[in-house]
VOGU-3710 file (C-alpha; in Angstrom, 3 decimals, decimal comma):
1> mpqitpmskk> 0,000/0,000/0,000  1,542/3,372/-1,007  2,244/5,958/1,643  -0,592/8,423/2,181  0,328/12,077/1,789  -2,043/15,064/1,970  -2,378/17,647/-0,809  0,396/20,215/-0,602  -1,952/23,131/0,079  -5,260/22,504/1,831
11> vipykdselg> -8,028/24,689/0,451  -10,910/25,129/2,904  -14,303/26,883/2,656  -14,076/28,958/5,844  -10,664/30,471/6,558  -11,633/31,595/10,092  -13,187/28,270/11,169  -11,492/25,883/13,593  -13,256/22,888/12,013  -11,357/20,470/9,772
21> kkeqvtqmfd> -11,900/20,520/6,014  -14,292/17,551/6,127  -16,570/19,243/8,669  -16,395/22,549/6,787  -17,336/20,902/3,483  -20,303/19,198/5,170  -21,476/22,523/6,631  -21,012/24,310/3,309  -23,000/21,816/1,223  -25,761/21,574/3,835
31> tisedydgln> -26,112/25,358/3,616  -26,228/25,609/-0,190  -28,079/22,329/-0,868  -31,389/23,948/-1,912  -29,640/26,354/-4,305  -27,016/23,950/-5,615  -28,678/22,504/-8,723  -29,857/25,836/-10,093  -26,555/27,559/-9,426  -24,645/24,684/-11,043
41> rvisfgidvk> -26,594/25,165/-14,265  -25,908/28,916/-14,196  -22,211/28,620/-13,343  -21,442/25,970/-15,963  -23,878/27,370/-18,581  -25,548/23,944/-18,456  -22,495/22,177/-19,898  -22,165/20,009/-16,765  -25,212/18,043/-17,980  -23,348/17,139/-21,182
51> wrkrvvkvlq> -20,256/16,104/-19,192  -22,321/13,743/-17,045  -23,826/12,179/-20,161  -20,301/11,411/-21,350  -19,521/9,724/-18,020  -22,642/7,595/-18,455  -21,541/6,654/-21,989  -18,168/5,453/-20,673  -19,881/3,101/-18,228  -22,618/1,935/-20,596
61> ekkpksildi> -19,897/0,089/-22,498  -18,741/-1,633/-19,256  -22,251/-2,822/-18,315  -21,765/-2,615/-14,511  -24,352/-4,287/-12,281  -23,423/-2,244/-9,202  -22,234/1,385/-9,026  -21,090/3,539/-6,113  -21,439/7,267/-6,812  -19,250/9,098/-4,290
71> atgtgdlaia> -19,932/12,762/-3,456  -23,294/12,183/-5,125  -24,656/15,512/-3,858  -28,235/15,888/-5,054  -27,957/12,707/-7,115  -27,680/14,045/-10,678  -25,031/11,516/-11,735  -26,599/8,636/-9,781  -29,901/9,280/-11,573  -28,156/9,498/-14,949
81> mtktgaekiv> -26,362/6,211/-14,207  -29,658/4,308/-14,375  -29,166/4,452/-18,162  -26,237/2,033/-17,812  -28,682/-0,704/-16,828  -27,085/-1,143/-13,385  -29,228/-3,105/-10,954  -28,038/-1,239/-7,861  -26,677/2,308/-7,506  -25,533/3,706/-4,173
91> gldispgmle> -25,200/7,479/-3,913  -22,937/8,464/-1,014  -22,358/11,942/0,341  -21,140/13,575/3,540  -23,918/16,209/3,432  -27,377/15,155/4,709  -28,842/18,339/3,213  -27,689/17,489/-0,311  -28,882/13,887/0,054  -32,353/15,038/1,126
101> vgrnkiahka> -32,704/17,078/-2,061  -31,481/14,041/-4,003  -33,963/11,665/-2,345  -36,834/13,933/-3,352  -35,646/13,901/-6,977  -35,273/10,107/-6,930  -38,749/9,630/-5,448  -40,217/11,971/-8,072  -38,669/9,776/-10,788  -39,711/6,550/-8,970
111> lqhtiemvvg> -36,101/5,307/-8,898  -35,891/4,489/-5,174  -35,772/0,743/-5,881  -32,584/1,211/-7,942  -30,845/4,113/-6,155  -30,045/4,197/-2,444  -28,784/7,459/-0,943  -26,549/7,111/2,123  -24,578/9,449/4,372  -20,937/8,438/4,347
121> dsenlsfddh> -17,297/9,488/4,414  -15,436/8,936/1,148  -12,208/8,394/3,057  -13,685/5,714/5,336  -16,171/3,734/3,246  -18,409/1,285/5,105  -18,440/-1,256/2,261  -16,576/-4,567/2,008  -13,591/-5,037/-0,286  -14,495/-5,742/-3,928
131> sfdavtvafg> -18,120/-4,568/-3,553  -18,757/-2,579/-6,762  -18,289/-3,007/-10,503  -17,818/0,752/-10,911  -17,233/3,866/-8,840  -17,985/7,379/-10,063  -17,113/10,785/-8,596  -18,354/14,017/-10,202  -16,864/17,258/-8,879  -16,054/15,605/-5,561
141> vrnfenlekg> -12,450/14,450/-5,355  -11,207/17,992/-4,818  -13,297/18,088/-1,628  -11,518/15,065/-0,121  -9,591/16,062/2,985  -6,935/13,489/2,095  -7,030/12,822/-1,642  -4,882/9,690/-1,659  -6,729/8,101/1,246  -10,038/8,628/-0,557
151> lqeihrvlkp> -8,663/7,108/-3,757  -7,273/4,145/-1,817  -10,723/3,521/-0,365  -12,218/3,612/-3,866  -9,594/1,133/-5,045  -10,421/-1,143/-2,102  -14,190/-1,327/-2,702  -13,873/-1,822/-6,470  -13,968/-5,361/-7,792  -10,863/-6,532/-9,697
161> ggtlvvlets> -11,275/-5,237/-13,228  -13,733/-2,611/-11,968  -13,821/0,902/-13,387  -13,335/4,297/-11,746  -14,661/7,335/-13,618  -13,909/10,794/-12,219  -15,377/14,017/-13,616  -13,565/17,010/-12,208  -12,759/20,605/-13,049  -9,355/21,327/-14,540
171> vptkfpfkqg> -7,471/24,380/-15,735  -7,113/25,065/-19,487  -3,516/25,328/-20,680  -3,944/27,128/-24,020  -4,453/30,832/-24,776  -7,006/32,419/-24,528  -8,967/29,759/-22,614  -6,517/29,712/-19,704  -6,759/33,481/-19,209  -10,550/33,463/-19,616
181> ytfycghilp> -10,924/30,632/-17,112  -8,716/32,413/-14,564  -10,747/35,630/-14,886  -14,079/33,807/-14,659  -13,106/31,801/-11,565  -11,415/34,713/-9,833  -13,970/37,439/-10,493  -17,277/36,195/-11,953  -17,909/32,969/-10,022  -17,573/34,490/-6,516
191> vigkifskdr> -19,941/37,321/-7,516  -22,569/34,831/-8,740  -22,207/32,984/-5,447  -22,663/36,156/-3,418  -25,767/37,179/-5,341  -27,572/33,853/-5,481  -26,276/31,771/-2,583  -26,901/31,869/1,168  -23,217/31,152/1,713  -20,854/33,771/0,322
201> sayaylsesa> -17,753/31,686/1,062  -18,995/28,558/-0,715  -18,478/29,552/-4,323  -15,208/31,307/-3,601  -14,055/27,971/-2,125  -15,352/25,977/-5,107  -13,453/28,303/-7,431  -10,200/28,166/-5,443  -10,339/24,408/-4,907  -10,785/23,887/-8,655
211> skfphgeafn> -7,718/25,973/-9,492  -5,502/24,262/-6,892  -6,527/20,665/-7,656  -3,845/18,477/-9,313  -5,452/17,963/-12,720  -4,366/16,270/-15,927  -1,086/14,372/-15,807  -0,620/15,175/-12,108  -3,886/13,425/-11,238  -3,068/10,538/-13,590
221> nilgkigfig> 0,170/10,031/-11,651  -1,674/9,921/-8,314  -4,095/7,299/-9,678  -1,133/5,241/-10,852  0,539/5,531/-7,462  -2,609/4,183/-5,781  -2,504/1,128/-8,060  -4,946/1,928/-10,854  -4,059/0,850/-14,398  -5,236/1,744/-17,909
231> ienmpqtfgv> -5,572/5,390/-16,919  -7,142/7,735/-19,496  -7,613/11,483/-19,246  -10,157/13,163/-21,519  -10,238/16,991/-21,342  -13,693/18,526/-21,859  -14,753/21,924/-23,278  -11,338/23,527/-23,889  -9,940/21,852/-20,764  -12,213/23,418/-18,110
241> asiyvatk> -13,104/19,874/-16,962  -11,642/16,413/-17,415  -12,977/12,871/-17,354  -10,541/10,338/-15,901  -11,082/6,619/-16,471  -9,042/3,994/-14,628  -9,217/0,262/-13,915  -8,461/-1,798/-10,808
//
């Protein structure tokens, strides 16, 4: 088992809080849970829906029977994953507030027999080894308090030959997309958060955590260190997000 090391710079939602990152992230998402879906559509111009569809397409080819969706939030990806034909989907999140919104959406779509929403810690999963055919994480790995520990837990609960698919923000490298992304995250995104959200710190944190997260080749290397193989990295929309696919 590789040595666990924390991210070099810990980005937290509330700079003046004495709580750890995990507790702060829980508090933040509980606070913004009712606004989260609408704000996500505004912030990403709706493109996040297309990205999730691409994640579903990756797994449709694998035909998983069981899927664990970590950092499921309000369940958008878990709901989309029903199109893979999976018999059982578990949506796990640290925020009860986000899960409650998700349960209402699942009930409205009559998917409660396929999708189970559970409170849980991504870095201390309560599932047995080799439990799932696939694990997905959409916009969640950057919220892990200890990135490598969370990825090790994912590796543990995946069945041999199982697939991990991560959808996460990344930073464009080419002009002018890099400069535009930096301006948008630094100036526009926090303003949108202040206007529309109950929590002024939340969207500043989401912006900062996206810019500091080890994306692209750096994230590929971490996956390889954990023990994943067949790692692919697919940049999306000029590089503002990436889909990572890896196998146990």
